[in-house]
Steps between C-alpha positions, in 0.01 A plus 500: 500500500273200458129556561492242777750686718380664820588853396643729237784746543426691178176670399246231400383485141127563456270415211187714482190338354262767373601854404164670476314760709672408829775270378687792343550645849655175619713502187628848581580418860668163452702656216605791724609249765722321246296180532288483184630219279203421276144607422226270376206657318290358219398841364691732271418800721629322808823403329554853368436644846748257658772569244458877543536474879765228514676474162753247631239253627410190305151535348296189423141383464574161656492441875660161441815680384547671837393202712769287335770768538730422796622861499158616620434477875161667540179554309278808543142449382300801381241298311120470535402364842348184354848397375686556828460153652602295195794724407632530855482126562669430168776747586560364852511143371763622251716621789413870489399731784178686420353846549128522418304822461184522710281308542706188567231296324128515432402203718610394846555149368752628245671723758538213747641281222751771409612522863537122521712488185721780636556299819564175313748657258664734752430802280414859595139595425424870546182694425495863390320678783667826402373727776675291765832627361407868519729676748201691641314177574813343649536805728133475596556135594785608727283762668218252562740230626651748746160551659498873426146486357376274778230242428387516137130577500449513127670543164348619178647511152375685192643406159307706248556628148337573167626181328661273412167330423523125459250262346653167609521559878320726745641789704537279807742263327677775307554758777441348843779236528752774593279634777408157636868405516598817686210483747581139585864596555413801719244318716701178508211257474227376268145629541225292659252597229455728202209658321500688171273663247559635153340676206525418128433801278715457189519124436228265618622281784833683541496721811649843432497591868510284814499556875646221715473480879731285714439411866791381713548351844465768776252682272759683291345583165615591152325606184626529145334720238618449141370644175614582148190712447594797715560867413852521647789282610528412867728246669459558870544269800383620843590322824312601817653387828388579853813715559578653160385488139689483170437569134696357206411698186681353201399777259649773721847640418799329655548628853125533550391141445500384863340708777462433870212653692546517881124476554302287742187499713520495880212492747424723794258267670249431222586812301726449193781753476671547162880530523631657181843624395649607170575226248862431409655357186708185551828457311565186298735397222445635148506170313295353216285213638531292184878536499510387864269208421722386211812537717336289768432220251865503390617496864273203575643308203850569630433421865224239458305681772122515482371828354287741699213437258535123476253240378311494830458877480347459155269226628387709797404787267329262258282355778368847582442592135298181447298560817429859393399382153264246656345774714457729197317222317272459802423873528724565799434194715791456749738213424698334779864407454 
């Protein structure tokens, strides 16, 4: 089917650009979905990795080869963030739909330009906010939307580990995009202001740990603690409503990742009374988030529907990351949005 058609009946053909630390996971998933057509990587290691995962895929070091190939419908970018804007725009102007790993771009100007090109060319532009495709997070969204938790008072997210230490970007930009994206989705609005602080202990000027605070309309709050200099791994999201509370613990075994706590505070006159019941585990599908994310991209190519994590989603996250970075550089001064 020609690339200009409104939809595809068969599985779209995907070219992956970058088969390194994270790209190899995209390679595995698109190959498993029967969609991987080609892999572009300039390094010998990347090419060997791609050929070992997907021996039938075309392997090349030239992105021009895949952009000129009419058999390829979509491009997945797993390249350094500074290359995202130029490569995505080039791909969309060549008639390809595009999936970009987070962050969408490094600057808001580039992200807005990418969105404009997607609109002008009629192409799909999707950003890889992986956690939004986790079945536990999707179930948590359902619970919040149903009103079961009541008004959301606050959310906090810890994303902590010993490594992977980076020297080209700080922990905020490396770890926090996932948490920002999920918090925005759960609360359903952008914050009024943010403040953040961080500490650099390994590389001068590169924060190894950051704490970001978000203030929303109606005084809902959220904070995000990220670090790659931490003694153990923790990926925990806590949502506190005025009726119930919930925990999403991504390092827990399947079946124990999402918990609901029927806890709240009532008042007898001016005296607070704690209402507490046993926590319960919440069932959700046992699916791989990255597989679901890749499937969603293929479905969007076929249907031409906007993805859940579209360009505007990427821009919304980027605005908060930039505001938090500005606050870090000003020693925690609040920044309005």
